[in-house]
C-alpha positions in Angstrom: 131.1 117.4 48.2 134.0 115.8 47.1 136.6 114.6 49.4 140.1 113.8 47.5 142.5 111.5 50.1 146.2 112.3 50.6 148.8 111.0 48.7 146.6 110.3 45.9 147.9 111.2 42.4 146.5 114.0 40.3 146.4 112.5 37.3 144.1 109.8 38.6 142.6 111.6 41.6 138.5 110.9 40.3 139.4 107.5 41.1 139.7 108.7 44.6 137.2 110.7 45.0 134.6 109.4 47.4 131.3 111.2 46.6 129.3 112.2 50.1 125.5 113.6 50.3 124.8 116.7 51.8 122.9 116.3 55.5 119.2 116.7 54.4 118.1 119.8 56.4 114.8 119.5 58.1 114.2 123.2 58.8 112.7 124.0 55.9 108.9 123.6 55.7 106.3 124.2 52.3 103.0 126.3 53.2 100.2 126.4 50.3 97.5 128.7 50.0 99.2 131.8 50.9 98.2 133.8 47.7 97.1 136.8 49.9 100.4 137.0 51.9 104.0 138.7 50.6 107.0 137.8 51.8 107.5 140.1 54.9 103.8 139.1 55.9 104.8 135.3 55.6 108.3 136.8 57.9 106.3 138.3 60.2 103.7 135.7 60.8 106.2 132.6 61.2 108.6 134.9 62.8 106.0 133.6 66.0 107.3 130.3 65.9 111.2 130.4 65.9 114.2 132.8 63.9 113.2 132.8 60.4 116.6 132.0 57.8 114.7 132.7 54.9 111.5 133.4 53.1 110.8 132.1 49.2 107.3 132.9 47.3 106.6 131.1 44.2 104.5 133.8 42.2 102.1 131.6 40.8 100.3 128.7 42.5 100.4 130.1 46.2 102.9 128.2 47.7 106.0 129.4 49.9 109.5 127.8 51.2 110.2 128.7 54.8 113.3 127.8 56.5 114.3 127.7 60.1 117.2 128.1 62.4 116.4 125.1 64.2 114.3 121.9 63.5 112.3 121.8 66.4 111.0 125.4 65.3 110.2 123.9 62.2 108.1 121.6 63.7 106.2 124.1 66.3 105.3 126.3 62.7 104.0 123.2 61.1 101.6 122.5 64.2 100.8 126.0 64.3 100.0 126.5 61.4 97.9 123.9 60.3 96.2 124.3 63.6 94.9 127.9 62.2 91.0 127.5 61.9 89.4 129.3 59.1 93.0 128.4 56.5 93.9 125.4 54.7 97.8 126.4 55.1 99.0 122.6 54.5 102.4 123.3 55.8 104.8 119.9 56.0 108.7 119.5 55.5 110.0 120.9 52.3 112.2 117.3 50.8 114.9 118.5 48.5 114.6 117.1 45.2 116.9 114.0 44.6 118.7 113.7 41.4 119.4 110.4 39.8 122.7 109.3 38.4 122.9 107.1 35.3 124.9 104.2 36.2 126.0 100.7 34.2 124.5 97.6 36.8 126.8 95.5 38.5 125.8 91.8 38.5 128.1 91.0 41.1 127.4 94.0 43.2 124.8 93.3 45.8 121.5 94.6 45.9 121.3 98.8 47.0 118.7 100.3 49.3 116.2 102.8 47.7 117.4 105.3 50.4 120.2 105.4 53.2 119.2 104.1 56.6 119.2 107.8 58.2 116.9 108.6 55.9 114.4 106.2 56.4 114.4 106.5 60.1 113.7 110.0 60.0 110.8 109.8 57.6 109.5 107.0 59.6 109.1 108.8 62.8 107.9 112.1 61.1 105.5 110.0 59.7 104.2 107.8 62.6 102.8 110.6 64.6 106.0 113.7 64.7 104.5 116.3 67.0 105.5 118.9 69.7 104.1 118.7 73.4 101.0 120.5 74.0 101.7 124.0 76.1 98.9 123.1 78.5 96.6 126.0 79.6 96.4 124.7 83.1 93.0 125.7 84.5 93.1 128.0 88.2 92.3 126.2 90.6 90.2 126.9 94.3 93.2 128.0 96.5 93.4 127.0 100.1 95.4 130.5 101.3 93.9 133.0 103.4 95.5 135.7 102.5 92.7 137.8 100.0 90.3 137.0 102.4 92.0 139.3 105.3 92.7 142.2 102.7 88.6 143.2 102.7 87.8 145.9 104.8 84.4 145.1 105.1 82.9 142.4 106.5 83.9 140.3 110.3 87.0 138.6 109.5 89.5 141.0 110.4 87.5 142.3 113.4 87.0 138.4 114.6 90.9 137.5 114.1 92.4 141.3 114.6 95.6 139.4 115.6 95.5 137.3 112.0 96.3 133.9 113.4 95.2 132.5 110.8 95.9 134.6 107.6 97.8 132.1 105.7 99.5 132.8 102.1 100.3 129.5 100.9 98.4 125.8 100.8 100.6 123.6 99.1 98.8 120.3 97.4 99.4 116.9 98.0 99.3 114.6 95.2 100.7 111.0 95.8 100.6 111.0 99.6 98.5 107.6 100.9 96.2 107.9 103.8 97.9 105.6 106.1 97.2 104.6 109.8 99.0 105.5 113.1 98.5 102.1 114.3 98.8 98.1 113.7 95.5 97.0 112.7 96.4 93.4 113.7 97.4 95.0 117.0 94.9 97.0 118.0 92.4 94.0 116.8 94.7 91.7 119.4 94.5 94.5 122.3 90.4 94.7 121.5 90.0 91.2 121.8 91.3 90.7 125.0 89.2 93.9 126.2 86.5 92.1 125.5 87.3 88.8 126.9 88.0 90.9 130.3 85.0 93.1 130.2 82.1 90.8 128.3 79.8 93.1 127.1 77.9 92.3 123.8 76.9 96.4 123.2 80.6 97.2 123.0 81.8 95.9 119.3 84.6 96.3 117.0 83.7 97.6 113.6 86.8 96.8 111.1 88.9 100.5 112.6 86.7 101.6 115.3 86.0 100.5 118.5 82.0 101.3 119.6 81.3 101.4 122.9 77.3 101.6 123.6 77.2 100.8 126.9 78.7 99.8 130.1 77.9 97.4 132.4 78.3 97.8 136.6 81.4 96.6 137.3 82.8 98.9 134.1 81.0 101.9 135.3 82.3 101.9 138.5 86.2 102.0 137.2 85.2 105.5 136.3 84.5 108.6 138.4 82.2 110.0 135.4 80.0 113.7 136.5 76.8 114.5 135.1 75.6 118.2 133.7 71.8 118.8 136.0 70.7 120.2 133.0 71.5 117.9 129.8 73.1 114.9 131.6 75.6 115.7 129.7 79.5 115.3 130.7 79.8 118.1 133.8 82.8 120.2 133.5 82.3 122.9 136.2 80.6 122.8 139.3 79.5 124.8 142.6 81.5 124.6 145.4 78.8 124.6 148.0 76.6 121.8 146.8 78.7 119.9 144.1 76.3 120.6 141.1 77.6 120.0 137.9 77.5 122.2 134.8 78.5 121.1 130.6 78.7 125.1 130.5 78.3 128.5 131.8 74.8 128.4 129.6 72.9 125.6 131.4 74.2 127.4 134.4 72.3 130.3 133.9 69.7 128.2 132.7 69.6 126.3 136.0 70.3 129.5 138.3 67.1 129.8 140.4 66.2 126.5 141.0 69.9 126.0 141.9 69.0 128.5 144.5 67.0 126.5 145.9 68.6 123.4 145.9 72.0 124.7 147.1 70.2 126.9 150.2 69.0 123.3 151.1 71.7 121.4 151.2 74.3 124.2 153.0 71.3 124.7 155.5 71.8 128.4 155.7 71.5 131.9 154.0 74.7 132.9 153.8 75.9 129.7 152.0 73.1 130.4 149.2 73.5 134.0 149.3 77.9 133.4 148.3 76.7 130.8 145.8 74.0 132.9 143.9 76.5 135.8 144.0 79.1 133.7 142.7 77.1 132.3 139.9 75.6 135.3 139.2 79.4 137.1 138.3 79.9 134.2 136.2 76.6 135.1 134.2 77.4 139.1 133.9 81.1 137.7 132.6 79.2 135.3 129.8 77.2 138.0 128.8 79.7 140.2 128.2 82.4 138.5 126.2 85.2 139.6 124.3 84.1 138.4 120.7 87.9 138.3 119.2 90.0 135.5 118.9 92.8 135.7 121.6 95.5 133.9 122.2 98.4 133.5 125.2 102.4 134.2 124.3 104.4 131.4 124.1 107.7 130.7 125.8 111.4 131.7 123.8 112.2 128.4 123.7 109.3 125.8 124.3 108.7 122.1 123.3 105.7 121.9 120.7 103.6 119.3 118.9 103.2 120.0 115.3 99.1 120.4 114.7 99.1 121.2 110.8 101.1 120.8 107.6 100.5 123.9 105.3 104.2 123.8 103.2 107.3 122.5 104.0 108.5 125.5 105.6 105.2 126.8 107.0 103.2 125.0 110.3 101.1 125.0 113.0 102.4 123.9 116.3 100.9 123.8 120.2 102.6 123.8 123.8 103.9 120.3 124.5 103.6 121.4 128.1 101.9 119.5 130.3 99.5 121.9 131.3 99.0 123.4 127.8 98.2 119.6 126.5 95.6 118.8 129.3 93.8 122.1 128.4 94.0 121.5 124.6 92.6 118.3 124.6 89.6 119.4 126.9 89.2 122.1 124.7 88.8 119.6 122.3 86.7 117.5 123.8 84.2 120.1 124.6 83.7 121.0 120.9 83.2 117.5 120.1 80.2 117.6 122.6 78.9 120.6 121.5 78.5 119.3 118.0 76.6 116.4 119.1 73.4 118.5 120.0 74.1 122.0 117.8 71.8 122.1 114.9 72.8 123.3 111.1 73.7 127.5 110.5 70.9 127.3 107.6 68.1 126.4 109.5 68.7 129.9 111.3 70.9 132.0 108.8 73.4 131.9 106.0 76.6 131.7 106.8 79.0 134.4 107.4 82.6 135.2 106.8 84.6 135.9 110.5 82.0 133.8 112.1 82.9 130.9 114.0 81.0 127.5 113.9 81.1 123.6 113.8 82.6 121.6 111.0 83.4 117.8 111.4 87.2 117.3 111.6 88.1 114.8 109.4 91.3 113.6 110.8 89.9 112.8 114.3 86.3 111.9 113.0 85.0 114.8 115.8 83.3 118.7 115.3 86.0 121.3 115.6 85.9 125.0 116.0 86.3 127.0 112.5 86.6 130.2 111.2 84.7 130.8 108.0 87.3 133.3 105.5 85.0 133.3 102.5 81.7 132.4 101.7 81.0 130.2 98.7 77.4 129.8 96.9 77.6 125.7 98.2 80.7 125.6 100.4 82.7 127.9 102.2 86.6 128.2 103.3 87.1 127.6 106.9 90.4 127.2 108.9 90.1 125.2 111.7 90.9 127.4 114.9 92.3 124.6 117.3 94.0 122.5 114.5 95.6 125.6 111.6 93.9 122.9 108.8 92.2 125.3 106.0 89.7 123.1 104.0 86.2 123.7 101.9 83.5 122.6 103.9 79.6 122.3 102.7 77.2 125.1 104.0 74.7 122.6 104.8 77.7 120.9 107.5 78.3 124.1 109.6 76.8 123.8 112.3 76.1 126.9 115.3 77.5 127.0 118.7 75.2 128.5 121.4 77.7 129.0 123.9 79.3 132.6 123.2 82.2 132.2 125.9 83.4 128.7 124.1 82.5 130.1 120.6 85.8 132.7 122.1 87.6 130.2 123.6 91.5 131.1 123.7 93.6 130.1 120.6 96.3 127.1 121.8 98.1 126.6 118.5 100.5 129.1 116.7 101.5 129.6 113.3 105.5 129.3 112.7 107.7 129.8 109.8 110.7 127.4 109.9 114.0 128.9 108.8 116.6 128.2 105.5 114.0 125.8 103.6 114.7 126.1 100.4 112.7 127.7 97.8 113.6 124.7 95.2 110.6 122.7 93.6 111.6 119.6 94.6 109.9 116.8 96.8 107.8 118.8 98.8 105.8 115.6 99.5 108.5 113.9 101.3 109.1 116.8 103.4 105.7 116.8 104.5 105.3 113.3 104.8 108.4 113.6 107.4 106.6 116.5 109.4 103.5 114.1 109.7 105.6 111.7 111.3 107.0 113.9 113.9 103.2 115.2 114.6 103.2 112.9 117.9 106.8 113.9 119.1 107.4 116.4 121.3 110.0 118.8 119.4 112.1 121.3 120.5 111.7 124.9 119.1 114.0 128.2 119.1 112.5 131.2 117.5 112.2 135.0 116.8 109.1 136.9 117.4 108.8 140.1 114.7 105.1 142.3 114.9 103.8 139.2 116.6 104.9 136.7 114.1 107.0 133.5 114.9 109.6 133.6 112.7 113.3 131.9 112.2 112.1 128.9 113.6 114.7 125.9 114.5 113.1 122.6 115.5 115.1 119.8 117.1 113.4 116.6 117.7 114.2 114.9 121.1 117.4 112.5 119.9 119.1 115.9 119.0 118.6 116.2 114.6 117.5 119.4 112.7 114.5 119.2 111.3 115.1 122.0 109.3 118.3 120.3 107.4 116.3 116.8 107.1 113.8 119.1 105.2 116.3 120.1 103.2 118.0 117.1 102.7 114.2 115.3 101.3 113.1 118.3 99.1 116.6 118.7 97.1 116.7 116.4 94.2 121.1 116.3 93.5 121.9 116.4 89.8 123.1 113.9 88.1 126.1 114.5 85.4 127.6 117.5 87.1 131.0 115.7 86.7 132.1 113.9 83.3 133.5 110.8 85.0 129.8 109.9 85.9 130.0 109.1 82.2 131.9 106.3 80.3 133.6 107.2 77.1 130.8 106.8 74.9 128.7 109.5 76.9 126.2 106.6 77.9 125.3 106.0 81.0 126.6 106.7 84.9 129.4 105.1 85.7 129.6 106.4 89.5 126.2 104.6 90.3 124.8 102.9 87.1 121.7 104.2 88.1 119.0 104.4 85.3 114.7 103.7 84.6 113.2 101.8 82.5 110.0 102.8 80.6 108.6 99.6 81.6 109.6 100.1 85.3 106.6 103.7 85.4 103.7 103.1 87.6 100.8 104.0 85.2 97.3 105.1 87.1 94.4 103.2 85.9 91.3 105.5 83.9 88.5 106.7 85.9 86.2 105.1 84.4 82.3 106.1 84.1 79.7 108.4 82.3 79.9 112.1 82.3 83.8 112.6 82.9 85.6 115.4 82.2 89.0 115.2 80.2 91.2 117.1 77.9 92.9 115.9 74.9 96.9 116.4 74.8 97.5 114.5 71.5 95.6 113.4 68.7 98.4 112.8 65.5 97.1 109.8 64.5 93.5 110.1 65.4 93.2 109.7 61.4 95.1 106.9 60.8 93.7 104.6 64.1 90.9 106.7 66.1 93.0 107.0 68.9 94.2 109.8 70.8 96.1 111.2 74.1 93.8 112.4 77.1 94.1 112.9 80.8 91.8 113.8 83.3 90.7 116.9 84.3 90.7 116.3 88.0 94.9 114.7 87.1 96.0 118.4 85.7 96.7 119.5 89.0 99.3 116.7 89.1 100.6 117.2 85.7 101.4 120.7 86.6 103.0 120.0 90.1 105.4 117.6 87.8 106.1 120.0 85.0 107.3 122.8 88.0 109.4 119.8 89.3 110.8 119.4 86.0 111.5 122.8 85.2 113.1 123.4 88.4 115.4 120.2 87.9 116.3 121.2 84.5 117.7 125.1 85.5 120.3 123.0 87.5 121.6 120.9 84.6 120.8 123.3 81.5 125.0 124.1 81.4 125.9 120.5 81.4 128.4 120.2 78.1 128.4 116.6 78.4 126.0 114.9 75.7 123.8 111.6 77.5 123.2 108.9 74.7 119.7 106.9 76.3 119.2 103.4 75.8 116.0 102.7 73.8 113.5 102.4 76.4 115.2 104.4 79.0 113.6 107.1 80.8 115.5 111.0 80.0 115.0 114.5 80.7 114.5 116.4 77.2 114.4 120.2 76.5 111.7 120.9 74.2 110.8 124.8 73.7 112.9 125.7 75.8 110.8 123.3 78.9 111.5 120.6 80.1 109.9 117.0 79.7 110.0 113.7 80.7 110.9 110.9 78.0 111.6 107.8 76.5 114.1 107.1 74.3 112.3 105.3 71.5 115.0 104.5 69.3 118.4 105.4 69.0 119.8 106.8 65.4 123.2 107.5 64.2 122.2 111.6 63.1 122.9 112.4 66.7 118.7 112.9 67.2 117.0 109.7 68.6 113.4 109.8 68.8 112.0 110.6 72.1 108.4 109.7 73.4 107.1 112.4 75.4 105.3 109.9 77.6 103.0 112.3 79.9 101.8 114.3 76.6 101.7 111.4 74.4 103.7 113.2 71.3 106.9 111.6 69.7 110.1 114.2 68.8 113.6 114.0 67.6 115.9 115.6 70.2 119.4 116.8 69.4 121.4 114.8 72.3 122.5 118.3 73.4 119.0 118.8 74.7 119.0 115.1 76.5 119.9 115.1 80.0 120.1 112.2 82.4 116.9 112.1 84.5 116.7 111.1 88.4 114.5 108.2 89.9 112.8 110.7 91.7 111.1 112.1 88.7 111.5 109.5 86.4 109.4 106.9 89.0 106.5 109.3 89.6 103.3 107.8 88.6 101.8 108.8 84.7 98.2 109.8 84.6 97.9 110.1 81.2 96.6 107.9 79.0 95.8 106.6 75.3 92.1 105.9 74.3 90.0 105.3 71.3 87.2 107.3 70.2 84.1 105.6 69.9 82.4 105.1 66.0 85.1 107.9 64.6 86.4 105.1 62.6 82.1 103.9 61.1 82.2 107.8 60.2 84.4 108.0 58.4 84.1 105.2 55.8 80.5 106.5 56.0 81.6 109.7 54.3 82.0 112.1 57.1 85.1 114.5 56.0 87.4 114.7 59.3 89.5 117.7 58.6 91.4 120.1 60.7 88.0 122.0 61.4 86.4 119.3 62.4 89.0 118.3 64.3 89.2 121.5 66.1 85.4 121.8 67.1 84.5 118.1 68.0 87.8 116.7 69.1 89.7 120.1 70.6 92.9 120.0 72.3 93.7 121.7 75.4 89.9 122.4 76.9 87.7 120.4 78.9 85.5 118.0 77.2 83.1 115.4 78.3 83.7 111.5 77.7 82.2 108.3 78.8 84.9 106.1 79.8 84.9 102.5 79.5 87.1 98.9 78.4 86.8 97.1 75.8 88.5 93.4 74.9 89.2 91.8 71.6 90.7 88.3 70.6 93.2 89.4 68.1 96.3 87.6 66.2 96.3 84.1 64.0 94.6 81.4 64.6 96.0 79.2 67.2 98.1 82.3 68.7 95.2 84.6 69.7 95.8 87.4 71.8 93.6 89.6 74.2 94.1 93.1 73.8 92.4 95.6 76.2 92.0 98.9 75.4 90.2 102.3 76.9 87.3 103.5 74.7 86.0 107.2 74.8 82.6 108.1 73.9 82.9 111.9 73.4 79.1 113.4 73.8 79.1 116.2 71.1 80.8 114.1 68.4 78.1 111.1 69.4 75.4 113.8 69.1 76.3 114.6 66.0 76.9 111.1 64.9 73.9 110.0 65.8 72.1 113.1 64.0 73.9 112.3 60.9 72.6 108.7 60.7 69.0 109.8 61.7 68.7 111.6 58.1 
């Protein structure tokens, strides 16, 4: 293409002509070994990867050229065609032929490079590992929701819980929340030491986190008015008014009935007292023998103060009444179940767990046993709802304990499932909202609600200081978009002129690999495995974290998808990237003059060229999420390749498959690199893939 300067003399116009090369397109690909495919067949096959602009097939040789509308579609076609098992398409970008011009050498001119900078840069980026991010098949996980369990017409679950107190539609997982202490360890230690000095007793000690009581002195015992059950010597909660005999449960009262009549008659000094107390005990026994074997609950006042007991999602929680009488009853109930768990026997000693039954299980946050409703039984563990807390968890079948006291088993439910109103449905910082709710557990909250079909809905919570809990939850979840106004960018489209916030890749936290044998991992990228035996991988246990992060990026990407102002990131800066209509975290690897910088998608280990129209500024909330993807060297692969092992696409699909779980031993290795006198130690991760290792060993044995 030639351009003529304005005002040039037509007679000498050639002397003013500036040659400009046509911009080389990266939208054409070449495909080989397609003898059996027609032009229509090629167009139909490649239409799955994008818009096919043109197809040309050479009559002989089995080679065809396909042109797509964008370079992204061309790259996807190359990746997918080369991954087809049993075919050898050898797809790659089609580079246009260059015509060499005959020119006279000019000794005075400086030496010219063989290729312009843009072409070299584009080639180098593609050759060093240009690839598209893997579309991960995230595995299905066991859900803690119980809604599906209540749909079953058979079984005793709906009969035990007819009001559906524990019918839960969703339980949100947390991934980065660290278990925090609700107290200051140093302050606790000082208080314990002060107590031990005041009441010296060698049997009481502090084991680091818990104060252990193994005995009380006579002086210490005198400080407490302790009553004991006459049958088991445990704590006594009820007693006979005539003789002050204490019992821990109705069952032990019934067991002691005959002997109690004689004792009570002797101490009361009359037949009337004995008959009266015997009648009273008999009535209690009769009531205990015919309990209502369903879960019941008293209604909650329209305006009440409540404590949070469990957090399912930012808008679904369990609460209990903060009224002093209700609070005392609740704590006493927890104490009774904790005591019952000390002597309870495993369920499996007499039968198998059954959905709808009520047992005891260890409630980890308190370290005591609590009452659970089994909603689903599995071969090794069962899904259980903790009736007095609202938490749902999987419990090992061997850890479920029987409740002998029927009255205790069907004690009234004292917690309520509530639905907060006007909570955003954005998939944002849910974890921050749940952390905020967790900090409010021990604070009495004012609650207003509406009752609909026995469900507590439209709930509004307020702190004692008058702060709206609902509004604060929304402020924590919602991630405000960057770049809505053009004045947030400088004249070059670089940076955020309003707040200057940006995050560099080196600032992103990186999780440590879980070293050990027989670890389940997934390969995300193997583009350079033939060059340096390296792959990008992630632990299968971290896939839920990556899936949650991907949903957050997609949710935020919808907000900024229509922004027109382009954003040019710095080299090494984190940014938000749209690729194949999906949003990813990326780091700018290299900024080129062609408007398509090289972006490394750090969570997937792939390098790609991205148009500036598909790059957005990423907020720090998303940029600083921990990266759980790792780089590793496949052990023995280089030696096997040197020994004659053919590492073609079929071999890689069998022994280094992407997008499926594989078993590997993960270790670390440190080597010394560098010139003498300037050596440095380099540490890298080594992956011993079981199936590949077995193949290499069998070849060596031959």
